[in-house]
C-alpha positions as CSV (number, residue, x, y, z in Angstrom):
1,M,-10.4,16.0,-32.9
2,V,-9.2,13.7,-30.4
3,T,-5.6,13.7,-29.3
4,F,-3.2,11.2,-27.3
5,R,-0.9,11.7,-24.5
6,R,0.5,8.9,-22.0
7,L,-1.1,8.6,-19.0
8,S,2.7,9.4,-17.0
9,T,1.7,13.1,-17.9
10,L,-1.2,13.0,-15.4
11,S,-0.5,13.7,-11.9
12,F,-1.7,10.6,-9.6
13,E,-4.7,13.0,-8.4
14,E,-5.9,13.5,-12.1
15,A,-5.6,9.9,-13.2
16,V,-7.4,9.1,-10.5
17,H,-10.0,11.3,-11.3
18,L,-10.4,10.2,-14.7
19,F,-10.3,6.5,-13.7
20,N,-13.2,7.0,-11.5
21,E,-15.2,8.9,-14.0
22,G,-14.5,6.6,-16.9
23,F,-15.9,3.7,-15.3
24,K,-18.7,5.8,-13.6
25,F,-22.2,4.0,-13.8
26,Y,-20.4,0.8,-14.9
27,F,-21.8,-2.6,-14.3
28,T,-19.8,-3.1,-11.2
29,E,-18.8,-0.4,-8.7
30,I,-15.1,0.9,-9.4
31,H,-13.6,3.5,-7.2
32,L,-10.0,4.2,-6.6
33,T,-8.2,6.3,-4.4
34,V,-4.4,7.3,-4.9
35,D,-3.0,4.8,-2.8
36,T,-5.3,1.9,-4.5
37,L,-4.1,3.1,-8.0
38,I,-0.2,2.9,-7.2
39,K,-0.9,-0.6,-5.5
40,K,-2.9,-1.6,-9.1
41,I,0.1,-0.3,-11.4
42,A,2.4,-2.0,-9.7
43,N,0.6,-5.6,-9.0
44,E,-0.7,-5.4,-12.2
45,E,2.4,-4.5,-14.1
46,L,0.8,-1.5,-15.6
47,S,2.8,1.1,-17.5
48,P,1.9,4.7,-16.9
49,E,4.2,5.5,-19.8
50,R,2.6,3.3,-22.3
51,S,-1.2,3.8,-21.6
52,L,-3.3,6.2,-23.2
53,V,-5.4,9.3,-22.3
54,A,-7.6,10.5,-25.3
55,Y,-7.9,14.1,-24.9
56,D,-10.8,16.8,-26.4
57,G,-9.1,20.1,-26.6
58,E,-7.4,20.2,-22.9
59,Q,-10.1,17.8,-21.4
60,P,-8.9,14.1,-21.0
61,V,-12.4,12.4,-21.8
62,G,-10.6,8.4,-21.9
63,F,-7.9,6.1,-21.1
64,I,-6.6,2.6,-21.8
65,L,-4.5,1.4,-19.2
66,N,-1.9,-1.2,-20.7
67,G,0.5,-4.1,-18.6
68,F,3.3,-5.6,-20.2
69,R,5.1,-9.0,-19.7
70,T,7.3,-11.8,-21.4
71,I,5.5,-15.1,-20.9
72,N,7.6,-17.9,-22.0
73,G,9.8,-15.9,-24.0
74,Q,6.4,-14.0,-25.5
75,K,6.1,-10.4,-25.1
76,V,2.7,-9.8,-24.0
77,S,0.2,-6.7,-23.1
78,W,-2.8,-6.6,-21.2
79,N,-5.6,-3.9,-21.3
80,G,-6.0,-3.4,-17.8
81,G,-8.9,-1.3,-18.1
82,T,-10.6,1.1,-20.9
83,G,-12.6,3.9,-19.8
84,V,-14.7,6.8,-21.4
85,I,-16.3,9.8,-19.4
86,P,-19.7,9.9,-19.5
87,D,-20.4,12.5,-21.7
88,Y,-18.1,11.3,-24.3
89,R,-19.6,7.5,-24.7
90,G,-21.0,6.7,-27.8
91,K,-18.9,8.9,-29.7
92,G,-16.5,6.3,-30.6
93,I,-13.6,7.2,-28.4
94,G,-12.9,3.5,-27.3
95,K,-12.3,2.5,-30.6
96,E,-9.8,5.7,-31.3
97,L,-8.2,4.6,-27.9
98,M,-7.9,0.9,-29.1
99,T,-6.5,1.8,-32.4
100,A,-3.8,4.2,-31.1
101,S,-2.9,1.5,-28.6
102,M,-2.8,-0.8,-31.6
103,E,0.4,1.2,-33.0
104,L,2.2,1.5,-29.6
105,Y,1.8,-2.7,-29.6
106,K,3.3,-2.9,-32.9
107,Q,6.1,-0.5,-31.8
108,E,6.9,-2.6,-28.6
109,G,7.1,-5.9,-30.6
110,I,4.2,-7.3,-28.7
111,N,3.1,-10.6,-30.3
112,F,0.0,-11.4,-27.8
113,L,-2.7,-9.4,-26.7
114,M,-5.1,-10.0,-23.7
115,L,-8.1,-8.8,-22.1
116,E,-11.1,-9.5,-19.8
117,A,-14.7,-7.9,-20.4
118,I,-18.0,-8.0,-18.4
119,S,-19.9,-10.6,-20.0
120,E,-23.1,-8.3,-19.8
121,N,-20.9,-5.6,-21.6
122,T,-21.9,-6.5,-25.1
123,K,-20.7,-3.1,-26.5
124,A,-17.4,-3.2,-25.2
125,I,-17.1,-7.0,-26.2
126,K,-18.4,-6.2,-30.0
127,L,-15.8,-3.3,-30.2
128,Y,-13.2,-5.6,-28.9
129,E,-14.3,-8.1,-31.8
130,K,-14.1,-5.6,-34.1
131,M,-10.6,-5.0,-33.2
132,G,-9.8,-8.6,-34.2
133,Y,-10.1,-10.0,-30.2
134,K,-11.8,-13.3,-29.9
135,T,-13.3,-15.0,-27.1
136,I,-10.9,-17.7,-25.5
137,D,-13.0,-18.7,-22.8
138,E,-15.5,-17.9,-20.2
139,L,-14.6,-16.8,-16.4
140,A,-16.7,-16.3,-13.3
141,F,-16.3,-15.1,-9.9
142,F,-18.0,-17.6,-7.7
143,S,-18.5,-17.2,-4.0
144,N,-19.2,-19.3,-0.8
145,E,-19.9,-17.7,2.6
146,A,-21.0,-21.0,4.5
147,L,-19.3,-23.9,3.3
148,S,-19.9,-27.1,4.8
149,R,-17.5,-28.7,7.3
150,E,-17.7,-31.7,5.2
151,A,-17.1,-30.4,1.9
152,F,-14.4,-31.3,-1.0
153,P,-14.2,-34.9,0.7
154,F,-11.4,-37.3,-1.4
155,N,-10.5,-40.9,-1.5
156,G,-6.8,-40.8,-2.6
157,S,-3.6,-40.9,-0.3
158,Y,-2.0,-37.7,-1.2
159,D,0.8,-35.5,0.0
160,V,-0.4,-32.0,0.4
161,V,2.7,-29.8,0.0
162,N,2.8,-26.0,0.9
163,A,4.8,-24.1,-2.1
164,F,5.9,-20.8,-3.2
165,P,3.5,-19.6,-6.3
166,Q,6.7,-19.5,-8.5
167,E,7.1,-23.2,-7.8
168,A,3.7,-24.1,-9.1
169,A,4.8,-22.0,-12.1
170,A,7.3,-24.2,-12.7
171,L,5.1,-27.4,-13.2
172,D,4.7,-28.3,-16.7
173,F,1.2,-28.1,-16.7
174,Y,1.1,-24.5,-15.0
175,D,-1.7,-22.3,-16.9
176,H,1.0,-19.6,-18.1
177,F,-1.9,-17.8,-20.1
178,A,-4.2,-17.7,-17.4
179,P,-6.4,-14.3,-17.2
180,W,-3.9,-11.9,-16.3
181,Q,-4.5,-10.7,-12.6
182,T,-4.3,-14.9,-11.5
183,Q,-0.9,-14.8,-13.3
184,V,1.7,-15.5,-10.1
185,Q,3.7,-12.6,-11.4
186,G,1.3,-10.2,-10.0
187,L,0.1,-12.1,-7.0
188,A,1.8,-10.6,-4.1
189,G,1.1,-12.0,-1.0
190,A,0.1,-15.4,-2.3
191,E,0.4,-18.9,-1.5
192,A,0.6,-22.3,-3.0
193,V,-0.2,-25.9,-2.5
194,M,0.8,-28.7,-4.6
195,V,-0.5,-32.1,-4.4
196,K,1.8,-35.5,-4.5
197,A,0.8,-39.2,-5.7
198,G,3.9,-40.8,-4.6
199,E,6.9,-38.5,-6.3
200,E,4.4,-37.2,-9.1
201,T,3.1,-33.9,-8.8
202,V,-0.6,-34.1,-9.8
203,G,-2.0,-30.7,-8.9
204,Y,-1.7,-27.1,-8.0
205,A,-3.3,-24.4,-6.6
206,V,-2.6,-20.6,-6.3
207,Y,-4.7,-18.7,-3.5
208,R,-4.4,-16.1,-1.2
209,R,-5.6,-15.7,2.5
210,I,-6.5,-12.5,3.9
211,R,-6.2,-12.0,7.8
212,N,-7.7,-9.2,10.1
213,S,-5.8,-7.2,12.5
214,E,-6.0,-10.1,15.1
215,G,-4.7,-12.6,12.4
216,K,-7.9,-14.3,11.4
217,I,-8.6,-15.7,8.4
218,E,-11.7,-13.7,6.7
219,N,-11.6,-14.6,2.9
220,I,-9.9,-17.1,0.8
221,I,-9.8,-16.5,-2.6
222,L,-8.6,-18.6,-5.5
223,Y,-6.8,-17.9,-8.3
224,Q,-5.9,-21.0,-10.0
225,C,-6.6,-24.9,-9.3
226,K,-5.6,-27.6,-11.8
227,G,-5.0,-31.4,-11.5
228,K,-2.6,-32.7,-14.0
229,P,-4.6,-33.4,-17.2
230,D,-2.9,-37.0,-18.0
231,Y,-3.4,-38.4,-14.2
232,H,-6.3,-40.6,-13.8
233,K,-7.6,-39.4,-10.7
234,T,-8.4,-35.5,-11.6
235,E,-11.6,-35.2,-9.7
236,D,-10.4,-36.7,-6.4
237,V,-7.1,-34.1,-6.5
238,V,-8.6,-31.6,-7.3
239,S,-11.0,-32.0,-4.4
240,C,-8.0,-32.3,-2.6
241,L,-6.7,-29.5,-3.6
242,L,-9.9,-27.4,-2.7
243,H,-9.9,-29.0,0.7
244,A,-6.4,-27.4,1.5
245,V,-7.2,-24.2,0.1
246,F,-10.6,-23.5,1.5
247,Q,-10.1,-25.4,4.9
248,P,-13.8,-26.2,5.8
249,S,-13.4,-26.6,8.9
250,L,-12.8,-22.5,9.7
251,L,-15.8,-20.7,10.4
252,D,-16.9,-17.3,9.5
253,C,-15.2,-17.1,6.6
254,K,-15.7,-15.7,2.9
255,R,-14.4,-18.1,0.0
256,M,-14.1,-17.0,-3.6
257,T,-12.5,-17.4,-7.1
258,F,-11.3,-14.8,-9.1
259,N,-11.7,-14.7,-12.8
260,F,-11.9,-18.8,-12.7
261,P,-12.3,-20.5,-16.2
262,R,-15.1,-22.0,-16.9
263,S,-13.3,-24.6,-19.3
264,N,-11.6,-25.8,-16.1
265,E,-14.6,-27.8,-15.8
266,P,-13.8,-30.2,-13.1
267,V,-13.1,-27.4,-10.7
268,C,-16.2,-25.4,-11.7
269,R,-18.5,-28.8,-11.1
270,A,-16.8,-29.1,-7.7
271,L,-17.1,-25.6,-6.4
272,E,-20.7,-25.5,-7.7
273,D,-21.6,-29.0,-6.4
274,E,-20.4,-27.4,-2.8
275,G,-23.0,-24.5,-2.9
276,F,-20.6,-21.8,-4.6
277,V,-22.6,-19.1,-6.8
278,T,-21.3,-16.9,-9.5
279,T,-21.6,-13.1,-8.7
280,I,-19.7,-12.1,-12.0
281,E,-19.2,-13.3,-14.8
282,Q,-16.6,-12.3,-17.5
283,V,-15.5,-13.3,-21.1
284,H,-11.5,-13.9,-21.5
285,M,-10.2,-12.3,-24.8
286,S,-7.1,-12.4,-26.9
287,K,-5.6,-11.5,-30.1
288,T,-2.2,-12.5,-32.0
289,I,-0.5,-9.8,-33.9
């Protein structure tokens, strides 16, 4: 008989071991240390007290990590990872974890649930669908390691303003229900840029620049990028935003997106036109309760 305990009852060392075993032989290589697990819990607002571990007797065999936020007054929970150790896969542990978590969500007064799943992981997606989740978007990790210096040309006359991510989140067209890890609440060290046409803000982007020990920018990661929906030059604004974020003049810099929605066609098209390729694809799923 499977029983459940809270993740907080495990030591960090035990939790890391279970996490790594739960994702062993997964679609992408996932391996955490104690330090990276602590950072993940903090950045993604995961709750060890409200995350579950499945036990067979005294052996932990699976887990589900739960994150919690209030977004626009709505209580939201995110499945930050469901894993089952190899010897227990195919025995219904994942379904039991999901069922137990549904009871927990109800107790917490959660209104809306979110998760992402690797597109190739059809078994997990079918389980989520059986639990009432629906796919609301497809997500892509785009990557480019040799961007042209002439990339992302634009014709309009705009003011490009550096901003805090929270300022972008205050815009009336900010995507509050973007994939969890791209929401500004969890993006420590992120930056933002806004594009203005006169006094009107017509676009924003949220991103992070990663520097080496000498201060040189080695990676640029784009989390959100959006032109104002009713503005008549959306594609031009998108090019201006991407030019500001990805800085084509920089050499030896890897550029990528993180969980970027395919439904944002102007940005996806602009990226692909400049040679960005898809490295990972996920589905974005949600459920209202």
